[in-house]
C-alpha positions as a printed NumPy array, in Angstrom:
array([[ 29.491,  59.79 , -22.141],
       [ 30.705,  58.851, -18.694],
       [ 31.541,  61.602, -16.222],
       [ 35.129,  60.41 , -15.764],
       [ 35.752,  60.531, -19.518],
       [ 34.451,  64.098, -19.593],
       [ 36.663,  65.039, -16.631],
       [ 39.647,  63.505, -18.437],
       [ 38.951,  65.777, -21.434],
       [ 39.035,  68.967, -19.364],
       [ 41.353,  67.959, -16.553],
       [ 40.33 ,  67.996, -12.928],
       [ 40.815,  71.736, -12.406],
       [ 39.115,  72.649, -15.681],
       [ 36.141,  70.387, -15.026],
       [ 35.75 ,  71.781, -11.515],
       [ 35.811,  75.338, -12.856],
       [ 33.232,  74.57 , -15.553],
       [ 30.968,  72.849, -13.031],
       [ 31.559,  75.561, -10.408],
       [ 32.562,  72.895,  -7.881],
       [ 35.627,  72.48 ,  -5.714],
       [ 38.353,  70.343,  -7.316],
       [ 38.283,  68.063,  -4.254],
       [ 34.57 ,  67.436,  -4.801],
       [ 35.092,  66.542,  -8.46 ],
       [ 38.031,  64.328,  -7.478],
       [ 35.845,  62.441,  -4.99 ],
       [ 33.342,  61.774,  -7.792],
       [ 36.16 ,  60.72 , -10.123],
       [ 37.461,  58.204,  -7.586],
       [ 33.905,  56.968,  -6.809],
       [ 34.342,  58.003,  -3.184],
       [ 31.09 ,  59.988,  -3.271],
       [ 28.113,  60.216,  -5.581],
       [ 27.082,  63.628,  -6.857],
       [ 23.939,  64.878,  -5.163],
       [ 20.903,  65.228,  -7.402],
       [ 21.347,  69.012,  -7.737],
       [ 24.999,  68.504,  -8.697],
       [ 24.058,  65.792, -11.187],
       [ 21.554,  68.123, -12.826],
       [ 24.259,  70.801, -12.949],
       [ 26.587,  68.307, -14.662],
       [ 23.982,  67.439, -17.289],
       [ 23.214,  71.111, -17.955],
       [ 26.809,  72.361, -18.021],
       [ 27.994,  69.505, -20.252],
       [ 25.053,  70.258, -22.556],
       [ 23.821,  66.704, -22.236],
       [ 27.103,  65.044, -23.181],
       [ 27.076,  63.503, -19.699],
       [ 23.665,  62.249, -18.612],
       [ 22.459,  60.588, -15.423],
       [ 23.506,  57.154, -16.703],
       [ 26.978,  58.534, -17.349],
       [ 27.113,  59.813, -13.788],
       [ 25.564,  57.045, -11.729],
       [ 26.128,  53.978, -13.969],
       [ 29.919,  53.859, -13.552],
       [ 29.535,  54.509,  -9.822],
       [ 27.105,  51.591,  -9.486],
       [ 29.467,  49.295, -11.416],
       [ 32.442,  50.32 ,  -9.258],
       [ 30.533,  49.709,  -6.05 ],
       [ 29.222,  46.353,  -7.307],
       [ 32.789,  45.222,  -8.02 ],
       [ 33.805,  45.997,  -4.459],
       [ 30.859,  44.184,  -2.898]])
């Protein structure tokens, strides 16, 4: 599952609370403004119980950045 789809399920505030991140941080990931750091990505995988994996985090980001380039 892609990170943005998971965020959509819980809402921005809910996802931020579950991930123990600031809503602004999660929003920056959602908008592909920033990539989650490795420690944050691991936290995402663990807290989503594997529903979101590294491909679901970084794959959509890579596609979005490739479209801009």
